[in-house]
TORLUM-518217 format. One record per residue (C-alpha): residue number from 1; residue in one letter; x, y, z negated. Coordinates in nm, 4 decimals. Layout:
<nodes>
[NUM; 'a'; [X; Y; Z]],
...
</nodes>
This chain:
<nodes>
[1; 'm'; [1.4336; -0.5070; 1.5560]],
[2; 'k'; [1.1307; -0.2955; 1.4675]],
[3; 'f'; [0.7908; -0.4170; 1.5855]],
[4; 's'; [0.5697; -0.1369; 1.7233]],
[5; 'q'; [0.1955; -0.1117; 1.7850]],
[6; 'e'; [0.0205; 0.1888; 1.9422]],
[7; 'y'; [-0.2992; 0.3473; 1.8079]],
[8; 'w'; [-0.5334; 0.6408; 1.8610]],
[9; 'v'; [-0.6193; 0.7849; 1.5200]],
[10; 'n'; [-0.9769; 0.6974; 1.4299]],
[11; 'a'; [-1.1820; 1.0050; 1.3401]],
[12; 'n'; [-1.3422; 0.8058; 1.0573]],
[13; 'd'; [-1.0030; 0.7843; 0.8830]],
[14; 't'; [-0.9891; 1.1599; 0.8183]],
[15; 'd'; [-1.0873; 1.3089; 0.4822]],
[16; 'l'; [-1.2616; 1.6289; 0.3713]],
[17; 'n'; [-0.9548; 1.8270; 0.4833]],
[18; 'g'; [-0.9621; 1.6822; 0.8340]],
[19; 'v'; [-0.6426; 1.4787; 0.7877]],
[20; 'v'; [-0.5898; 1.1042; 0.7629]],
[21; 'g'; [-0.6131; 0.9888; 0.4022]],
[22; 'a'; [-0.3263; 0.8115; 0.2285]],
[23; 'g'; [-0.5082; 0.4782; 0.2292]],
[24; 'a'; [-0.5718; 0.4967; 0.6032]],
[25; 'v'; [-0.2049; 0.5758; 0.6697]],
[26; 'l'; [-0.1197; 0.2577; 0.4831]],
[27; 'r'; [-0.3801; 0.0611; 0.6816]],
[28; 'y'; [-0.2223; 0.1591; 1.0150]],
[29; 'm'; [0.1134; 0.0408; 0.8832]],
[30; 'q'; [-0.0180; -0.2885; 0.7559]],
[31; 'd'; [-0.2181; -0.3524; 1.0705]],
[32; 'a'; [0.1088; -0.3229; 1.2642]],
[33; 'a'; [0.2600; -0.5779; 1.0261]],
[34; 'n'; [-0.0327; -0.8121; 1.0901]],
[35; 'w'; [0.0205; -0.7709; 1.4645]],
[36; 'q'; [0.3866; -0.8637; 1.4211]],
[37; 'm'; [0.2841; -1.1733; 1.2271]],
[38; 'e'; [0.0317; -1.2575; 1.5018]],
[39; 'k'; [0.2820; -1.2239; 1.7860]],
[40; 'q'; [0.5933; -1.3701; 1.6219]],
[41; 'g'; [0.4413; -1.6257; 1.3854]],
[42; 'p'; [0.3229; -1.7474; 1.1582]],
[43; 's'; [0.0130; -1.5273; 1.1682]],
[44; 'f'; [-0.1847; -1.4391; 0.8573]],
[45; 'd'; [-0.4422; -1.7054; 0.9472]],
[46; 'e'; [-0.1743; -1.9690; 1.0091]],
[47; 'l'; [-0.0183; -1.8982; 0.6693]],
[48; 'w'; [-0.3610; -1.9052; 0.5076]],
[49; 'e'; [-0.4490; -2.2396; 0.6649]],
[50; 's'; [-0.1116; -2.3758; 0.5512]],
[51; 'g'; [-0.1927; -2.2775; 0.1922]],
[52; 'y'; [0.0011; -1.9521; 0.1552]],
[53; 's'; [-0.0733; -1.5827; 0.1259]],
[54; 'f'; [0.1416; -1.2711; 0.0931]],
[55; 'v'; [0.0616; -1.0543; -0.2103]],
[56; 'l'; [0.1950; -0.7012; -0.2407]],
[57; 's'; [0.4073; -0.6323; -0.5480]],
[58; 'r'; [0.5276; -0.2739; -0.4894]],
[59; 'i'; [0.5031; -0.0077; -0.2225]],
[60; 'a'; [0.6398; 0.3442; -0.1837]],
[61; 'l'; [0.5128; 0.5636; 0.0996]],
[62; 's'; [0.6081; 0.9143; 0.2134]],
[63; 'i'; [0.3912; 1.1206; 0.4505]],
[64; 'y'; [0.5988; 1.3951; 0.6123]],
[65; 'a'; [0.3264; 1.5583; 0.8207]],
[66; 'p'; [-0.0535; 1.5296; 0.8416]],
[67; 'l'; [-0.2227; 1.3070; 1.0994]],
[68; 'r'; [-0.5468; 1.4214; 1.2624]],
[69; 's'; [-0.8317; 1.2711; 1.4601]],
[70; 'h'; [-0.7551; 1.1122; 1.8001]],
[71; 'e'; [-0.3793; 1.1705; 1.7881]],
[72; 'h'; [-0.1701; 0.9046; 1.9626]],
[73; 'i'; [0.0708; 0.7276; 1.7287]],
[74; 'a'; [0.2925; 0.4222; 1.7089]],
[75; 'a'; [0.2997; 0.2243; 1.3850]],
[76; 'q'; [0.6197; 0.0270; 1.3330]],
[77; 's'; [0.6800; -0.2564; 1.0904]],
[78; 'w'; [0.9703; -0.4904; 1.0310]],
[79; 'a'; [1.0940; -0.7469; 0.7848]],
[80; 'v'; [1.4114; -0.6776; 0.5866]],
[81; 'a'; [1.6703; -0.9396; 0.4952]],
[82; 's'; [1.5512; -1.0749; 0.1589]],
[83; 'k'; [1.6497; -1.3236; -0.1086]],
[84; 'g'; [1.5094; -1.4853; -0.4185]],
[85; 'y'; [1.1331; -1.4548; -0.4433]],
[86; 'i'; [1.0965; -1.0990; -0.3060]],
[87; 'y'; [1.0103; -1.0441; 0.0613]],
[88; 'q'; [1.0932; -0.6895; 0.1715]],
[89; 'r'; [0.9144; -0.5075; 0.4537]],
[90; 'c'; [0.9366; -0.1514; 0.5886]],
[91; 'y'; [0.7056; 0.0674; 0.7955]],
[92; 'r'; [0.7142; 0.3861; 1.0012]],
[93; 'i'; [0.4558; 0.5940; 1.1884]],
[94; 'v'; [0.5775; 0.7963; 1.4860]],
[95; 'r'; [0.3911; 1.0690; 1.6759]],
[96; 'g'; [0.5799; 1.1496; 1.9934]],
[97; 'd'; [0.9393; 1.2079; 1.8823]],
[98; 'd'; [0.8435; 1.2880; 1.5229]],
[99; 'i'; [0.8497; 1.0495; 1.2273]],
[100; 'v'; [0.5245; 1.1181; 1.0427]],
[101; 'a'; [0.5368; 0.8608; 0.7603]],
[102; 'e'; [0.7603; 0.5866; 0.6214]],
[103; 'a'; [0.7156; 0.3155; 0.3614]],
[104; 's'; [0.9080; 0.0414; 0.1864]],
[105; 's'; [0.7447; -0.2563; 0.0177]],
[106; 'a'; [0.8102; -0.5755; -0.1770]],
[107; 'w'; [0.5905; -0.8847; -0.1435]],
[108; 'a'; [0.5511; -1.2289; -0.2971]],
[109; 'l'; [0.4505; -1.5346; -0.0936]],
[110; 'l'; [0.2142; -1.7360; -0.3134]],
[111; 'g'; [0.0634; -2.0792; -0.2849]],
[112; 'k'; [-0.3143; -2.0354; -0.2638]],
[113; 'e'; [-0.3868; -2.3212; -0.5023]],
[114; 'd'; [-0.1121; -2.2983; -0.7644]],
[115; 'r'; [-0.0537; -1.9186; -0.7331]],
[116; 'k'; [0.3201; -1.9830; -0.7665]],
[117; 'p'; [0.5721; -1.7800; -0.5620]],
[118; 'r'; [0.7749; -1.9434; -0.2854]],
[119; 'r'; [1.1439; -1.8660; -0.2508]],
[120; 'v'; [1.2655; -1.6849; 0.0615]],
[121; 'g'; [1.3421; -1.9502; 0.3247]],
[122; 'e'; [1.1141; -2.2132; 0.1719]],
[123; 'v'; [0.8401; -2.1363; 0.4284]],
[124; 'p'; [0.9711; -2.0775; 0.7844]],
[125; 'l'; [0.9003; -1.7219; 0.9086]],
[126; 'n'; [0.9968; -1.5795; 1.2487]],
[127; 'y'; [0.9482; -1.2062; 1.1902]],
[128; 's'; [1.2178; -0.9837; 1.3397]],
[129; 'e'; [1.4285; -0.7886; 1.0918]],
[130; 'd'; [1.5906; -0.4465; 1.0763]],
[131; 'd'; [1.7640; -0.2234; 0.8226]],
[132; 'p'; [1.5827; -0.1133; 0.5043]],
[133; 'l'; [1.4619; 0.2439; 0.4568]],
[134; 'e'; [1.5732; 0.4725; 0.1763]],
[135; 'l'; [1.2895; 0.6987; 0.0634]],
[136; 'd'; [1.2766; 0.9870; -0.1832]],
[137; 'm'; [0.9827; 0.8200; -0.3572]],
[138; 'p'; [1.1245; 0.5237; -0.5528]],
[139; 'l'; [0.9899; 0.1736; -0.5066]],
[140; 'r'; [1.0353; 0.1143; -0.8787]],
[141; 'f'; [0.9171; 0.3675; -1.1345]],
[142; 'r'; [0.7867; 0.3987; -1.4889]],
[143; 'v'; [0.5184; 0.6275; -1.6244]],
[144; 'p'; [0.7178; 0.8590; -1.8546]],
[145; 'q'; [0.6470; 0.7946; -2.2214]],
[146; 'e'; [0.5815; 1.1635; -2.2838]],
[147; 'v'; [0.2974; 1.1734; -2.0285]],
[148; 'q'; [-0.0416; 1.1449; -2.1970]],
[149; 'm'; [-0.2704; 0.9070; -2.0092]],
[150; 'n'; [-0.6410; 0.9884; -2.0458]],
[151; 'l'; [-0.9388; 0.7750; -1.9433]],
[152; 'v'; [-1.1037; 0.9504; -1.6473]],
[153; 'g'; [-1.3583; 0.6904; -1.5376]],
[154; 'e'; [-1.4386; 0.3343; -1.4354]],
[155; 'r'; [-1.4678; 0.1672; -1.0980]],
[156; 'v'; [-1.6485; -0.1600; -1.0208]],
[157; 'i'; [-1.4827; -0.3705; -0.7489]],
[158; 't'; [-1.7427; -0.4362; -0.4784]],
[159; 'y'; [-1.7707; -0.6158; -0.1450]],
[160; 'a'; [-1.6335; -0.3119; 0.0428]],
[161; 'd'; [-1.3122; -0.3188; -0.1642]],
[162; 'v'; [-1.1917; -0.6772; -0.1370]],
[163; 'd'; [-0.9966; -0.8784; 0.1161]],
[164; 'r'; [-0.9830; -1.2486; 0.1966]],
[165; 'n'; [-0.8190; -1.3217; -0.1382]],
[166; 'g'; [-1.1305; -1.1871; -0.3120]],
[167; 'h'; [-0.9334; -0.9104; -0.4829]],
[168; 'l'; [-0.9116; -0.5330; -0.4410]],
[169; 'n'; [-0.7225; -0.4805; -0.1141]],
[170; 'n'; [-0.3936; -0.2985; -0.1653]],
[171; 't'; [-0.4776; -0.0374; 0.1014]],
[172; 'r'; [-0.7790; 0.0730; -0.1079]],
[173; 'y'; [-0.5719; 0.1772; -0.4097]],
[174; 'p'; [-0.4489; 0.5170; -0.2810]],
[175; 'd'; [-0.8001; 0.6447; -0.2081]],
[176; 'l'; [-0.9399; 0.4895; -0.5261]],
[177; 'y'; [-0.6862; 0.6807; -0.7355]],
[178; 'c'; [-0.7276; 1.0052; -0.5407]],
[179; 's'; [-1.1013; 0.9861; -0.6117]],
[180; 'f'; [-1.0195; 1.0499; -0.9784]],
[181; 'l'; [-0.8148; 1.3652; -0.9160]],
[182; 'p'; [-0.9894; 1.6913; -1.0142]],
[183; 'd'; [-1.0170; 1.8313; -0.6603]],
[184; 'm'; [-0.8611; 1.7142; -0.3323]],
[185; 'r'; [-0.9834; 2.0111; -0.1264]],
[186; 'h'; [-0.6966; 2.1869; 0.0547]],
[187; 'k'; [-0.4496; 1.9269; -0.0756]],
[188; 'r'; [-0.2842; 1.6254; 0.0801]],
[189; 'v'; [-0.0809; 1.3337; -0.0520]],
[190; 'i'; [0.2830; 1.3615; 0.0541]],
[191; 's'; [0.4081; 1.0498; -0.1234]],
[192; 'f'; [0.3006; 0.7763; -0.3595]],
[193; 's'; [0.4329; 0.4611; -0.5203]],
[194; 'v'; [0.2177; 0.1795; -0.6574]],
[195; 's'; [0.3218; -0.1139; -0.8734]],
[196; 'f'; [0.0723; -0.4033; -0.8592]],
[197; 'l'; [0.0727; -0.6081; -1.1795]],
[198; 'n'; [-0.2519; -0.8084; -1.1967]],
[199; 'e'; [-0.5118; -0.8532; -0.9227]],
[200; 'a'; [-0.8574; -0.6960; -0.9571]],
[201; 'p'; [-1.1214; -0.9519; -0.8502]],
[202; 'l'; [-1.4627; -0.8840; -0.7026]],
[203; 'g'; [-1.7098; -0.7765; -0.9710]],
[204; 'd'; [-1.4552; -0.6596; -1.2273]],
[205; 's'; [-1.4663; -0.3027; -1.3584]],
[206; 'l'; [-1.1403; -0.1088; -1.3740]],
[207; 'k'; [-1.0791; 0.1595; -1.6322]],
[208; 'v'; [-0.8712; 0.4339; -1.4705]],
[209; 'y'; [-0.6312; 0.6502; -1.6715]],
[210; 'l'; [-0.4682; 0.9691; -1.5422]],
[211; 'g'; [-0.1765; 1.1813; -1.6606]],
[212; 's'; [0.0362; 1.4523; -1.5019]],
[213; 'd'; [0.3814; 1.6034; -1.5299]],
[214; 'd'; [0.4358; 1.9230; -1.3311]],
[215; 'e'; [0.3291; 1.8308; -0.9740]],
[216; 't'; [0.3310; 1.4539; -1.0307]],
[217; 'y'; [0.0171; 1.2552; -1.1096]],
[218; 'y'; [0.0321; 0.9160; -1.2789]],
[219; 'f'; [-0.2386; 0.6501; -1.2774]],
[220; 'r'; [-0.2957; 0.3304; -1.4686]],
[221; 's'; [-0.5885; 0.0969; -1.3967]],
[222; 'v'; [-0.6819; -0.1607; -1.6598]],
[223; 'l'; [-0.8827; -0.4829; -1.6250]],
[224; 'p'; [-1.1649; -0.5840; -1.8641]],
[225; 's'; [-0.9173; -0.8259; -2.0257]],
[226; 'g'; [-0.6987; -0.5324; -2.1267]],
[227; 'k'; [-0.4251; -0.6266; -1.8812]],
[228; 'v'; [-0.2821; -0.3513; -1.6636]],
[229; 'n'; [-0.3954; -0.3936; -1.3046]],
[230; 'a'; [-0.1623; -0.1372; -1.1444]],
[231; 'e'; [0.0320; 0.1822; -1.2064]],
[232; 'a'; [0.0919; 0.4592; -0.9555]],
[233; 'e'; [0.2777; 0.7849; -0.9035]],
[234; 'f'; [0.1459; 1.0491; -0.6600]],
[235; 'l'; [0.2831; 1.3749; -0.5236]],
[236; 'l'; [0.0524; 1.6282; -0.3556]],
[237; 'e'; [0.1032; 1.9582; -0.1797]],
[238; 'p'; [-0.1362; 2.2410; -0.0844]],
[239; 'm'; [-0.2471; 2.2672; 0.2782]],
</nodes>
């Protein structure tokens, strides 16, 4: 069964085009997931106090129509039957009778101290489940070898970027990457997929690389150690 939480779109979530940015769309979805955890247990805080934390591994999100200030929406989130060490979760945003956005994600449940993943079923979870979504944007992708990735800038991870884990919050990645596109005026993100490889801690500086292939933009962010932090694929359309 899908868990649903109602919202009025916050005007501060809109961008220079007057529509809700990709990162904010993701935040509504994940807030609904946190509400499900709160109501069905264990909550985020209960997991944290027990020594565990969910860490996002991959997410793919499609935005079918723009959201604007003060619109009334319902954000849905639900767990998907999982196995091994991958916890699957899906999301949907509905405006009236219309589906505005959908997402599919894969998570790891880590021990806070040893940073080792816990197998599905090892930690009791009571979150209601429903069927997985099938999106056009793949959850797994590779940056094509023929795409030339060029350094377009650096970004220091600051207080405003991090969550309780002390690392760049996953909902900040879409807007961080879009900030390195040549011009977002009169354009909106219609889908993206991000693969999270190594966490970016507070104070680190990410080098951001960008490449494109037709209408697809590819990103790679790299840590000071030389390790890849994350890779992403974005599709945009004119407004």
